N, C-alpha and C positions, 0 to 999 in steps of 0.2 A: 432466094430457095431456085435452083437452078433445073434443067432438065425437067421442066413443069408442061405434061401434056395437056394438050389442045383442051381435051374431058376432061380435065381435073377437076372444075366447078361441078359443072355435069352431074359426075360421079358422085361427089361429094355428098351432093343435095340429093339426087337421088338414094343413096343408102340411110340419109338423116329424115327424106319425107317418108322412110318406111319403119320412122322409129328407133332407128339402129344409133350405135355409138361412132363415131370414124375419126381416125389418129391418121392424121398423113407421118408418114416415115421418110426420113432422110437423113443421109449421112456425109460424111468427108473426114478424109484422111487429118489427125491432129499431129500437129510438129510440140514439140515442146516451146514454150515461149515464155523466159526469164523475166518480162516486165508486160506490162499494160494490161489492159483490160482482157482476163481470161476468157470469163464466159462470153463477152461480146465476140471475141473471136473464132470461140466454140461454135457458136450459134448463126454466125453468119457464112455466108456459100455455102449453104449445105445442098448436097444434091437428090430430087425428088428420087425414092424408090419405089413406092408404092404406099396401100389405103391398107390399114388393119379394120376391120368393121366387126363389132361386135352387137350382138343382142341380148342384152337383159331382158328375158321373158317378166312378164309379171306372175305376181303370186296369184296362185288360185283362186284365191276369194277378191283379190282385189276387186274385180269388176261387180261383184255381187256386192259388197260394202258400199262402192261408191251410188252404186243403185239405190241400195237403202236408202245411203245420205239424198240424194237428190231426191229420192220420194218423199222423206220427211221437209220436203222445202230446206234443206239446209243451201246457202249458197256456197259452193266450191271455188276454191281457186289453188289452181296447180303450183307450187314455188321450186322450181329446180334447175341445177346448175347446167342443166343439159341444154343446144341449140334452141331457136325457138321451133324448127321444123324438128326438130325429134320430140317437142314437148307436147307441140301439138297433134303429134300422131300417137303419143302415148296419152293423152287426151283422147283421140278419137278412140282408141280402144278402149277404153275406160267409160265411155259414154258420158264425157263432160261436155264434148263439144259435139255441137250440130254440125251432121254430116254431109248434110244440104247446103249448106252456108258458107262461101270462102273464109281464110282465116287471115287476117290483116295484122303486120307486127309494127309495134310504133319504130319509125326509126328517126335517126338525127339526122338533118340534112345540113344542118350548120352548127357545130359546136362551137362556137366561138363566146364575141362576151352576150350575146343574145342566142339562147339555140332556138333556131326552127326545127320544126318535128312533119315528121309525114306517116301515114299510112302504108303500108307494102305488103302486096299480095305475096304468099307463100306460091303460089304454084301460078301466076301470071305476072306479067310487067306491069299489072293494075296498080295505081295509087291514088291515097286518097287525101286531098291538104288536110292536115289537122287545125283541130279549134276543138277546143274544151269543152264548149258548148255543146259539140254536137258526138260527144261520148254514148250519152245513153242513146240516142237514134241510130248509132252505129252497130252499138251491139245488140241493138234489135235486128239489123241486119244481115252482121257479120261475128263472127268467132274472132276476139278482141285477144292479143299476146304482146306483153312490152318484154320486149329484150335486156342484155345488159347495158348496151350504151344508150339506151335512149333512158333506163332508168338512173345508172349512172350520171348520166346531166342531169337529169330533174332533182334527185335528192343533191346535186353539187352546190355547195354552199348553203344550202337550204331557202335557194332564194327564190324558190317557186311555191307558191300557197301551197299548204299540205292538202287543200280540199280536193287540189288536180291528182295528188296520189291516191286521195281516198277514191275518187272518181274511177281511178283506173283501178285500186285493189275492186271497186263497185261492180263494173262494171266487164272487166278484163278478166278473160279464164284462165292463162296461165303467163304465168309470168318466165322468161329465161334465165341467164346468170345472174349474177351480182348479187344473191337473195341477200344477204348480208345487211345491201344497202337499205333493203325494203325493210328489213325487221328492226333496224337500227333508225330509220328516220324519225 
């Protein structure tokens, strides 16, 4: 994409951290193409023109229903197609996350033959090395979230023990994109 302003990432992150859905809008002039990959031609070398920011308000009774489930000692996990930033803010609004704790997202550092993971804070540049054995301890200290890339790598080829996914489900409050992978694992 061309003409991307310096504040591009800061702008979309700011809105996602407020629970908004953000789309980047870009365009280009299209010329007829008799051969080749039309989709690739259309979707390359786009010029950034702005963002569309959507606010999808919670249903009026959502927070009270979630509160009742928490009070009844249900373990709640949010599975959403939103970015981890948006999902975490919605989780905050619903009372699913502890607002006094930082929220960390499981990231893939190296997704090649053997994947390497780390926990990355949503609001700072802090990271924590990933260790399967520390999930429960980290969940006591932080809100934990798993985004699509990590979930996709974890479920890729089903070469990761199912107990890893169980532990992530047990201790992570929010799952971002790729929810079909979670359901079908």
